[in-house]
VMD Tcl script that builds the backbone (N, CA, C; Angstrom):
set m [mol new atoms 360]
animate dup $m
set s [atomselect $m all]
$s set {name element resname resid chain x y z} {
  {N N MET 1 A 18.635 25.820 10.125}
  {CA C MET 1 A 19.766 24.939 10.002}
  {C C MET 1 A 20.538 25.339 8.757}
  {N N GLU 2 A 21.821 25.393 8.890}
  {CA C GLU 2 A 22.660 25.785 7.762}
  {C C GLU 2 A 23.538 24.631 7.346}
  {N N GLU 3 A 23.835 24.603 6.062}
  {CA C GLU 3 A 24.713 23.569 5.533}
  {C C GLU 3 A 25.799 24.262 4.731}
  {N N LYS 4 A 27.020 23.833 4.907}
  {CA C LYS 4 A 28.127 24.440 4.178}
  {C C LYS 4 A 28.392 23.637 2.928}
  {N N GLY 5 A 28.539 24.317 1.821}
  {CA C GLY 5 A 28.841 23.661 0.563}
  {C C GLY 5 A 29.498 24.642 -0.372}
  {N N ASP 6 A 30.589 24.288 -0.954}
  {CA C ASP 6 A 31.340 25.118 -1.882}
  {C C ASP 6 A 31.716 26.468 -1.277}
  {N N GLY 7 A 32.010 26.499 0.016}
  {CA C GLY 7 A 32.518 27.696 0.638}
  {C C GLY 7 A 31.473 28.740 0.962}
  {N N GLU 8 A 30.221 28.542 0.648}
  {CA C GLU 8 A 29.212 29.545 0.986}
  {C C GLU 8 A 28.121 28.892 1.817}
  {N N ASN 9 A 27.468 29.683 2.610}
  {CA C ASN 9 A 26.400 29.190 3.472}
  {C C ASN 9 A 25.094 29.153 2.690}
  {N N GLN 10 A 24.406 28.054 2.801}
  {CA C GLN 10 A 23.111 27.915 2.129}
  {C C GLN 10 A 22.060 27.634 3.179}
  {N N GLN 11 A 20.933 28.237 3.027}
  {CA C GLN 11 A 19.825 28.034 3.948}
  {C C GLN 11 A 18.992 26.854 3.437}
  {N N LEU 12 A 18.753 25.870 4.278}
  {CA C LEU 12 A 17.909 24.727 3.905}
  {C C LEU 12 A 16.446 25.118 4.050}
  {N N PRO 13 A 15.597 24.650 3.148}
  {CA C PRO 13 A 14.172 24.966 3.267}
  {C C PRO 13 A 13.574 24.266 4.482}
  {N N ASP 14 A 12.519 24.872 5.033}
  {CA C ASP 14 A 11.822 24.255 6.155}
  {C C ASP 14 A 11.138 22.981 5.682}
  {N N ILE 15 A 11.181 21.979 6.510}
  {CA C ILE 15 A 10.538 20.705 6.185}
  {C C ILE 15 A 9.244 20.628 6.977}
  {N N ASN 16 A 8.152 20.447 6.282}
  {CA C ASN 16 A 6.848 20.342 6.936}
  {C C ASN 16 A 6.719 18.980 7.587}
  {N N GLU 17 A 6.095 18.966 8.722}
  {CA C GLU 17 A 5.883 17.721 9.435}
  {C C GLU 17 A 4.658 17.020 8.858}
  {N N ILE 18 A 4.750 15.715 8.657}
  {CA C ILE 18 A 3.642 14.931 8.121}
  {C C ILE 18 A 3.283 13.865 9.140}
  {N N ASN 19 A 2.033 13.817 9.505}
  {CA C ASN 19 A 1.549 12.782 10.414}
  {C C ASN 19 A 0.910 11.676 9.602}
  {N N VAL 20 A 1.234 10.444 9.947}
  {CA C VAL 20 A 0.670 9.292 9.256}
  {C C VAL 20 A 0.005 8.394 10.290}
  {N N ASN 21 A -1.236 8.077 10.048}
  {CA C ASN 21 A -1.966 7.148 10.909}
  {C C ASN 21 A -2.122 5.839 10.157}
  {N N ALA 22 A -1.839 4.752 10.820}
  {CA C ALA 22 A -1.958 3.440 10.188}
  {C C ALA 22 A -2.549 2.462 11.188}
  {N N ALA 23 A -3.264 1.515 10.662}
  {CA C ALA 23 A -3.817 0.445 11.480}
  {C C ALA 23 A -3.346 -0.869 10.903}
  {N N MET 24 A -3.023 -1.787 11.775}
  {CA C MET 24 A -2.569 -3.096 11.320}
  {C C MET 24 A -3.592 -4.137 11.737}
  {N N LEU 25 A -4.038 -4.910 10.770}
  {CA C LEU 25 A -5.003 -5.963 11.064}
  {C C LEU 25 A -4.277 -7.148 11.677}
  {N N PRO 26 A -4.887 -7.812 12.660}
  {CA C PRO 26 A -4.216 -8.957 13.282}
  {C C PRO 26 A -3.982 -10.102 12.297}
  {N N ASN 27 A -4.938 -10.363 11.434}
  {CA C ASN 27 A -4.803 -11.413 10.426}
  {C C ASN 27 A -5.151 -10.826 9.069}
  {N N PRO 28 A -4.156 -10.620 8.208}
  {CA C PRO 28 A -4.503 -10.076 6.889}
  {C C PRO 28 A -5.406 -11.058 6.152}
  {N N THR 29 A -6.474 -10.528 5.559}
  {CA C THR 29 A -7.425 -11.393 4.876}
  {C C THR 29 A -7.579 -10.970 3.432}
  {N N ASN 30 A -8.099 -11.860 2.667}
  {CA C ASN 30 A -8.395 -11.619 1.270}
  {C C ASN 30 A -9.681 -10.801 1.185}
  {N N THR 31 A -9.820 -10.012 0.139}
  {CA C THR 31 A -11.022 -9.194 -0.045}
  {C C THR 31 A -12.266 -10.068 -0.114}
  {N N ILE 32 A -12.176 -11.188 -0.801}
  {CA C ILE 32 A -13.348 -12.063 -0.923}
  {C C ILE 32 A -13.689 -12.674 0.435}
  {N N ASP 33 A -12.685 -13.016 1.245}
  {CA C ASP 33 A -12.957 -13.503 2.603}
  {C C ASP 33 A -13.732 -12.463 3.404}
  {N N THR 34 A -13.313 -11.221 3.288}
  {CA C THR 34 A -13.989 -10.141 3.998}
  {C C THR 34 A -15.432 -10.010 3.527}
  {N N LEU 35 A -15.646 -10.066 2.217}
  {CA C LEU 35 A -17.009 -9.969 1.683}
  {C C LEU 35 A -17.863 -11.151 2.117}
  {N N ILE 36 A -17.297 -12.357 2.109}
  {CA C ILE 36 A -18.044 -13.552 2.513}
  {C C ILE 36 A -18.496 -13.420 3.960}
  {N N ASN 37 A -17.613 -12.923 4.820}
  {CA C ASN 37 A -17.960 -12.776 6.230}
  {C C ASN 37 A -18.929 -11.617 6.473}
  {N N HIS 38 A -18.931 -10.657 5.597}
  {CA C HIS 38 A -19.758 -9.464 5.788}
  {C C HIS 38 A -21.180 -9.616 5.235}
  {N N CYS 39 A -21.313 -10.290 4.122}
  {CA C CYS 39 A -22.624 -10.373 3.451}
  {C C CYS 39 A -23.502 -11.422 4.104}
  {N N SER 40 A -24.798 -11.099 4.194}
  {CA C SER 40 A -25.729 -11.977 4.895}
  {C C SER 40 A -26.472 -12.939 3.974}
  {N N SER 41 A -26.360 -12.754 2.658}
  {CA C SER 41 A -27.056 -13.656 1.745}
  {C C SER 41 A -26.215 -13.860 0.485}
  {N N TRP 42 A -26.579 -14.902 -0.255}
  {CA C TRP 42 A -25.873 -15.220 -1.492}
  {C C TRP 42 A -26.007 -14.075 -2.498}
  {N N GLN 43 A -27.198 -13.503 -2.610}
  {CA C GLN 43 A -27.423 -12.406 -3.557}
  {C C GLN 43 A -26.588 -11.176 -3.202}
  {N N ARG 44 A -26.535 -10.840 -1.922}
  {CA C ARG 44 A -25.725 -9.684 -1.503}
  {C C ARG 44 A -24.248 -9.933 -1.776}
  {N N LEU 45 A -23.795 -11.163 -1.543}
  {CA C LEU 45 A -22.403 -11.501 -1.801}
  {C C LEU 45 A -22.089 -11.384 -3.291}
  {N N LYS 46 A -22.971 -11.925 -4.136}
  {CA C LYS 46 A -22.763 -11.829 -5.589}
  {C C LYS 46 A -22.699 -10.378 -6.039}
  {N N ARG 47 A -23.597 -9.552 -5.537}
  {CA C ARG 47 A -23.616 -8.139 -5.918}
  {C C ARG 47 A -22.340 -7.433 -5.444}
  {N N ALA 48 A -21.916 -7.717 -4.226}
  {CA C ALA 48 A -20.708 -7.081 -3.697}
  {C C ALA 48 A -19.480 -7.480 -4.517}
  {N N VAL 49 A -19.368 -8.761 -4.853}
  {CA C VAL 49 A -18.232 -9.224 -5.667}
  {C C VAL 49 A -18.330 -8.642 -7.078}
  {N N ALA 50 A -19.528 -8.536 -7.625}
  {CA C ALA 50 A -19.697 -7.946 -8.958}
  {C C ALA 50 A -19.238 -6.490 -8.966}
  {N N TRP 51 A -19.582 -5.731 -7.932}
  {CA C TRP 51 A -19.121 -4.340 -7.847}
  {C C TRP 51 A -17.606 -4.278 -7.706}
  {N N TRP 52 A -17.054 -5.177 -6.913}
  {CA C TRP 52 A -15.605 -5.224 -6.723}
  {C C TRP 52 A -14.902 -5.551 -8.047}
  {N N LEU 53 A -15.445 -6.515 -8.799}
  {CA C LEU 53 A -14.859 -6.869 -10.093}
  {C C LEU 53 A -14.988 -5.718 -11.085}
  {N N ARG 54 A -16.103 -4.978 -11.030}
  {CA C ARG 54 A -16.269 -3.818 -11.903}
  {C C ARG 54 A -15.217 -2.755 -11.572}
  {N N LEU 55 A -14.978 -2.534 -10.292}
  {CA C LEU 55 A -13.951 -1.572 -9.888}
  {C C LEU 55 A -12.572 -2.018 -10.384}
  {N N LYS 56 A -12.301 -3.303 -10.260}
  {CA C LYS 56 A -11.022 -3.842 -10.736}
  {C C LYS 56 A -10.869 -3.603 -12.235}
  {N N THR 57 A -11.911 -3.873 -13.011}
  {CA C THR 57 A -11.885 -3.648 -14.457}
  {C C THR 57 A -11.701 -2.163 -14.770}
  {N N PHE 58 A -12.420 -1.316 -14.046}
  {CA C PHE 58 A -12.320 0.135 -14.232}
  {C C PHE 58 A -10.883 0.607 -14.009}
  {N N LEU 59 A -10.258 0.117 -12.942}
  {CA C LEU 59 A -8.888 0.546 -12.635}
  {C C LEU 59 A -7.887 0.045 -13.670}
  {N N PHE 60 A -8.072 -1.183 -14.167}
  {CA C PHE 60 A -7.193 -1.697 -15.219}
  {C C PHE 60 A -7.339 -0.880 -16.497}
  {N N GLN 61 A -8.580 -0.561 -16.876}
  {CA C GLN 61 A -8.814 0.244 -18.080}
  {C C GLN 61 A -8.217 1.634 -17.918}
  {N N ARG 62 A -8.379 2.204 -16.765}
  {CA C ARG 62 A -7.834 3.529 -16.508}
  {C C ARG 62 A -6.310 3.527 -16.550}
  {N N ALA 63 A -5.682 2.467 -16.026}
  {CA C ALA 63 A -4.227 2.370 -16.045}
  {C C ALA 63 A -3.696 2.226 -17.470}
  {N N LYS 64 A -4.464 1.557 -18.328}
  {CA C LYS 64 A -4.054 1.384 -19.725}
  {C C LYS 64 A -4.307 2.629 -20.557}
  {N N GLY 65 A -5.100 3.554 -20.032}
  {CA C GLY 65 A -5.397 4.776 -20.763}
  {C C GLY 65 A -6.635 4.701 -21.623}
  {N N THR 66 A -7.342 3.588 -21.591}
  {CA C THR 66 A -8.590 3.479 -22.352}
  {C C THR 66 A -9.729 4.010 -21.490}
  {N N PRO 67 A -10.644 4.746 -22.093}
  {CA C PRO 67 A -11.744 5.294 -21.286}
  {C C PRO 67 A -12.663 4.172 -20.809}
  {N N PRO 68 A -12.902 4.099 -19.503}
  {CA C PRO 68 A -13.772 3.039 -18.989}
  {C C PRO 68 A -15.231 3.273 -19.379}
  {N N GLU 69 A -15.933 2.179 -19.564}
  {CA C GLU 69 A -17.353 2.237 -19.903}
  {C C GLU 69 A -18.143 2.575 -18.641}
  {N N LYS 70 A -19.035 3.537 -18.744}
  {CA C LYS 70 A -19.807 3.945 -17.572}
  {C C LYS 70 A -21.162 3.257 -17.581}
  {N N LYS 71 A -21.410 2.476 -16.536}
  {CA C LYS 71 A -22.686 1.787 -16.370}
  {C C LYS 71 A -23.191 2.088 -14.964}
  {N N GLU 72 A -24.492 2.185 -14.827}
  {CA C GLU 72 A -25.033 2.461 -13.505}
  {C C GLU 72 A -25.446 1.186 -12.772}
  {N N ARG 73 A -26.059 0.274 -13.478}
  {CA C ARG 73 A -26.545 -0.951 -12.841}
  {C C ARG 73 A -25.676 -2.129 -13.235}
  {N N LEU 74 A -25.658 -3.128 -12.374}
  {CA C LEU 74 A -24.934 -4.358 -12.693}
  {C C LEU 74 A -25.682 -5.118 -13.770}
  {N N THR 75 A -24.925 -5.741 -14.650}
  {CA C THR 75 A -25.545 -6.537 -15.707}
  {C C THR 75 A -25.629 -7.995 -15.263}
  {N N VAL 76 A -26.416 -8.769 -16.000}
  {CA C VAL 76 A -26.537 -10.199 -15.717}
  {C C VAL 76 A -25.176 -10.873 -15.877}
  {N N ASP 77 A -24.424 -10.480 -16.910}
  {CA C ASP 77 A -23.092 -11.056 -17.124}
  {C C ASP 77 A -22.169 -10.773 -15.944}
  {N N GLU 78 A -22.234 -9.564 -15.407}
  {CA C GLU 78 A -21.387 -9.228 -14.257}
  {C C GLU 78 A -21.751 -10.068 -13.037}
  {N N LEU 79 A -23.040 -10.302 -12.834}
  {CA C LEU 79 A -23.463 -11.138 -11.707}
  {C C LEU 79 A -23.045 -12.594 -11.905}
  {N N GLU 80 A -23.138 -13.082 -13.134}
  {CA C GLU 80 A -22.698 -14.452 -13.412}
  {C C GLU 80 A -21.188 -14.590 -13.231}
  {N N ASN 81 A -20.434 -13.578 -13.683}
  {CA C ASN 81 A -18.977 -13.605 -13.492}
  {C C ASN 81 A -18.622 -13.559 -12.009}
  {N N ALA 82 A -19.374 -12.811 -11.237}
  {CA C ALA 82 A -19.137 -12.738 -9.796}
  {C C ALA 82 A -19.398 -14.097 -9.151}
  {N N GLU 83 A -20.487 -14.749 -9.568}
  {CA C GLU 83 A -20.807 -16.071 -9.023}
  {C C GLU 83 A -19.689 -17.068 -9.329}
  {N N MET 84 A -19.196 -17.057 -10.566}
  {CA C MET 84 A -18.111 -17.971 -10.931}
  {C C MET 84 A -16.825 -17.627 -10.162}
  {N N ALA 85 A -16.560 -16.339 -9.927}
  {CA C ALA 85 A -15.377 -15.938 -9.170}
  {C C ALA 85 A -15.460 -16.451 -7.733}
  {N N ILE 86 A -16.652 -16.381 -7.146}
  {CA C ILE 86 A -16.830 -16.884 -5.774}
  {C C ILE 86 A -16.627 -18.386 -5.737}
  {N N ILE 87 A -17.243 -19.096 -6.677}
  {CA C ILE 87 A -17.120 -20.560 -6.728}
  {C C ILE 87 A -15.667 -20.964 -6.943}
  {N N ARG 88 A -15.006 -20.308 -7.885}
  {CA C ARG 88 A -13.598 -20.600 -8.155}
  {C C ARG 88 A -12.736 -20.357 -6.911}
  {N N TYR 89 A -12.988 -19.265 -6.219}
  {CA C TYR 89 A -12.227 -18.925 -5.023}
  {C C TYR 89 A -12.409 -19.991 -3.943}
  {N N ILE 90 A -13.665 -20.386 -3.699}
  {CA C ILE 90 A -13.929 -21.378 -2.645}
  {C C ILE 90 A -13.346 -22.730 -3.016}
  {N N GLN 91 A -13.439 -23.104 -4.293}
  {CA C GLN 91 A -12.827 -24.362 -4.723}
  {C C GLN 91 A -11.316 -24.332 -4.497}
  {N N HIS 92 A -10.686 -23.202 -4.807}
  {CA C HIS 92 A -9.238 -23.109 -4.606}
  {C C HIS 92 A -8.877 -23.130 -3.124}
  {N N GLN 93 A -9.763 -22.627 -2.271}
  {CA C GLN 93 A -9.509 -22.664 -0.838}
  {C C GLN 93 A -9.663 -24.085 -0.283}
  {N N GLU 94 A -10.702 -24.769 -0.704}
  {CA C GLU 94 A -11.018 -26.079 -0.132}
  {C C GLU 94 A -10.268 -27.236 -0.775}
  {N N PHE 95 A -9.926 -27.107 -2.055}
  {CA C PHE 95 A -9.330 -28.215 -2.787}
  {C C PHE 95 A -7.985 -27.831 -3.402}
  {N N ALA 96 A -7.194 -27.052 -2.693}
  {CA C ALA 96 A -5.943 -26.523 -3.247}
  {C C ALA 96 A -5.007 -27.631 -3.741}
  {N N GLU 97 A -4.821 -28.669 -2.940}
  {CA C GLU 97 A -3.899 -29.748 -3.325}
  {C C GLU 97 A -4.421 -30.533 -4.531}
  {N N GLU 98 A -5.715 -30.851 -4.534}
  {CA C GLU 98 A -6.285 -31.600 -5.651}
  {C C GLU 98 A -6.261 -30.777 -6.942}
  {N N ILE 99 A -6.469 -29.475 -6.835}
  {CA C ILE 99 A -6.413 -28.614 -8.018}
  {C C ILE 99 A -4.999 -28.591 -8.580}
  {N N ARG 100 A -4.008 -28.511 -7.697}
  {CA C ARG 100 A -2.609 -28.567 -8.172}
  {C C ARG 100 A -2.345 -29.874 -8.905}
  {N N ASN 101 A -2.872 -30.982 -8.374}
  {CA C ASN 101 A -2.689 -32.280 -9.036}
  {C C ASN 101 A -3.380 -32.309 -10.397}
  {N N LEU 102 A -4.591 -31.766 -10.482}
  {CA C LEU 102 A -5.308 -31.734 -11.757}
  {C C LEU 102 A -4.601 -30.841 -12.772}
  {N N GLN 103 A -4.093 -29.699 -12.325}
  {CA C GLN 103 A -3.416 -28.784 -13.241}
  {C C GLN 103 A -2.090 -29.349 -13.728}
  {N N SER 104 A -1.460 -30.188 -12.915}
  {CA C SER 104 A -0.219 -30.815 -13.363}
  {C C SER 104 A -0.517 -32.094 -14.140}
  {N N SER 105 A -1.789 -32.300 -14.481}
  {CA C SER 105 A -2.299 -33.451 -15.236}
  {C C SER 105 A -1.860 -34.783 -14.646}
  {N N SER 106 A -1.899 -34.857 -13.331}
  {CA C SER 106 A -1.582 -36.090 -12.632}
  {C C SER 106 A -2.811 -37.002 -12.676}
  {N N LYS 107 A -2.736 -38.044 -13.457}
  {CA C LYS 107 A -3.875 -38.952 -13.626}
  {C C LYS 107 A -4.089 -39.818 -12.384}
  {N N SER 108 A -3.079 -39.899 -11.513}
  {CA C SER 108 A -3.207 -40.756 -10.340}
  {C C SER 108 A -4.055 -40.100 -9.246}
  {N N SER 109 A -4.414 -38.823 -9.439}
  {CA C SER 109 A -5.222 -38.128 -8.440}
  {C C SER 109 A -6.649 -38.666 -8.477}
  {N N ARG 110 A -7.092 -39.254 -7.386}
  {CA C ARG 110 A -8.454 -39.798 -7.317}
  {C C ARG 110 A -9.219 -39.129 -6.183}
  {N N GLY 111 A -9.040 -37.830 -6.031}
  {CA C GLY 111 A -9.672 -37.096 -4.949}
  {C C GLY 111 A -11.141 -36.862 -5.195}
  {N N THR 112 A -11.771 -36.260 -4.219}
  {CA C THR 112 A -13.209 -36.004 -4.295}
  {C C THR 112 A -13.542 -34.960 -5.354}
  {N N LEU 113 A -12.606 -34.112 -5.687}
  {CA C LEU 113 A -12.872 -33.049 -6.647}
  {C C LEU 113 A -13.071 -33.593 -8.054}
  {N N LEU 114 A -12.471 -34.717 -8.369}
  {CA C LEU 114 A -12.592 -35.273 -9.714}
  {C C LEU 114 A -14.034 -35.644 -10.051}
  {N N ARG 115 A -14.821 -36.052 -9.047}
  {CA C ARG 115 A -16.216 -36.411 -9.286}
  {C C ARG 115 A -17.078 -35.189 -9.558}
  {N N LEU 116 A -16.593 -34.026 -9.132}
  {CA C LEU 116 A -17.330 -32.787 -9.383}
  {C C LEU 116 A -16.912 -32.212 -10.724}
  {N N ASP 117 A -17.448 -31.109 -11.073}
  {CA C ASP 117 A -17.065 -30.417 -12.300}
  {C C ASP 117 A -16.269 -29.182 -11.893}
  {N N PRO 118 A -14.968 -29.334 -11.633}
  {CA C PRO 118 A -14.205 -28.191 -11.108}
  {C C PRO 118 A -14.070 -27.075 -12.131}
  {N N GLU 119 A -14.160 -25.867 -11.649}
  {CA C GLU 119 A -14.007 -24.668 -12.473}
  {C C GLU 119 A -12.595 -24.155 -12.247}
  {N N LEU 120 A -11.637 -24.657 -13.057}
  {CA C LEU 120 A -10.229 -24.313 -12.851}
  {C C LEU 120 A -9.869 -23.023 -13.507}
}
mol reanalyze $m
mol bondsrecalc $m
mol representation Tube
mol addrep $m
């Protein structure tokens, strides 16, 4: 294919063909939803979320340019953070409206969540 420009003929470079394969999920889900449905026990779920959180931390550190800390095994702190992340996620799923009321410091909210110890 030739293109005319400034009175002279120029040869356009060949364009390589690129094939792209994509799959679309019927219902986009959250990563934690996927892990909850996939894991068969509480311990497996905690470990999976802990690994996911470690990957998230690794990617943030790498994006900032700081060398990430290399660890082979999960620590107790990572497992505890994973447990709190799961609890926080489920509370936000089940009590979304009551949490919004608590965060807006609405004292008139007398929902079931107030009797619990919410992890906001």
